[in-house]
C-alpha positions in Angstrom: 55.4 36.5 -38.2 59.1 36.2 -37.7 61.4 38.8 -39.1 63.2 36.2 -41.2 59.8 35.3 -42.8 59.1 38.9 -43.5 62.4 39.5 -45.4 62.9 36.0 -46.9 62.2 35.5 -50.6 60.1 32.5 -50.1 57.8 32.3 -47.1 58.1 29.1 -45.1 55.0 27.0 -45.1 54.7 26.1 -41.5 51.5 25.9 -39.5 51.4 26.2 -35.8 48.9 24.0 -34.1 46.7 26.9 -33.1 46.7 28.4 -36.6 45.8 25.1 -38.1 43.0 24.5 -35.6 41.6 27.9 -36.3 41.8 27.4 -40.0 40.2 24.0 -39.9 37.3 25.3 -37.7 36.7 28.2 -40.1 36.9 26.0 -43.1 34.5 23.4 -41.7 32.0 26.1 -40.5 31.9 27.7 -43.9 31.8 24.6 -46.2 28.2 24.2 -47.3 28.5 20.5 -48.1 30.0 19.6 -44.7 27.3 21.7 -43.0 24.4 20.0 -44.8 25.8 16.5 -44.6 27.4 16.3 -41.2 27.0 19.4 -39.0 23.2 19.8 -39.1 22.6 16.1 -38.4 25.1 16.3 -35.5 23.4 19.4 -34.2 20.0 17.7 -34.2 21.5 14.6 -32.5 23.0 16.8 -29.7 19.7 18.5 -29.1 17.9 15.1 -29.1 20.4 13.6 -26.7 20.1 16.7 -24.5 23.8 16.8 -23.7 24.4 20.4 -24.7 25.8 21.3 -21.2 28.7 18.8 -21.6 31.2 20.2 -24.1 33.4 17.1 -24.2 30.4 14.8 -25.1 29.2 17.3 -27.7 32.7 17.5 -29.2 32.6 13.7 -29.9 29.5 14.2 -32.1 31.6 16.3 -34.5 34.2 13.5 -35.0 33.1 12.5 -38.5 32.6 16.1 -39.5 36.2 17.0 -38.5 37.6 13.9 -40.1 36.1 14.7 -43.5 36.8 18.4 -43.0 40.5 17.6 -42.6 40.5 15.4 -45.7 38.7 18.1 -47.8 41.0 20.8 -46.4 44.1 18.8 -47.4 42.7 18.2 -50.9 42.1 21.9 -51.4 45.2 23.4 -49.8 47.7 20.6 -50.1 49.8 21.3 -47.0 53.4 20.1 -47.2 54.1 16.9 -45.3 52.4 13.7 -44.4 48.6 14.2 -43.7 48.8 11.7 -40.8 51.5 13.9 -39.2 49.7 17.2 -39.9 46.2 16.2 -38.8 47.0 14.3 -35.6 44.5 12.9 -33.2 45.2 15.8 -30.9 44.6 18.4 -33.6 41.3 16.7 -34.6 40.2 16.5 -31.0 41.0 20.2 -30.5 39.0 21.1 -33.6 36.1 19.1 -32.3 36.2 20.8 -29.0 36.6 24.3 -30.5 33.6 23.6 -32.8 31.5 22.5 -29.9 32.4 25.5 -27.9 31.6 27.9 -30.7 28.4 26.1 -31.9 26.7 25.0 -28.7 25.3 28.4 -27.9 23.7 28.6 -31.4 22.4 25.1 -31.1 20.8 25.9 -27.7 19.2 29.0 -29.2 17.6 27.0 -32.0 19.6 28.6 -34.8 19.8 25.2 -36.6 16.3 24.0 -35.9 14.2 23.3 -39.0 12.0 26.2 -39.9 8.3 25.6 -40.6 7.1 27.2 -43.8 
């Protein structure tokens, strides 16, 4: 935080790319609807394709998840500015890659495998 932000009456609503990427990852990982509809099927597909050792290929499987996650995030938090300028292709790719890096170990360990009852 900058000193001018600390002492100003109104905090500036700026998001650094890293902060936005971290926020989006957290939001996507903790949204139940996104998890059920998009993440779990992507995790199953990654395991089926057996490409868990290639982070870049795995990241591409999260493309739809991230796209919808960005839309849902914008609807909920209404960041100032044009959404196309906020959620750039580079931001979305970084979110996909970060999700892949964070989730691949769990997918490999079978954390998202269907449990038999």
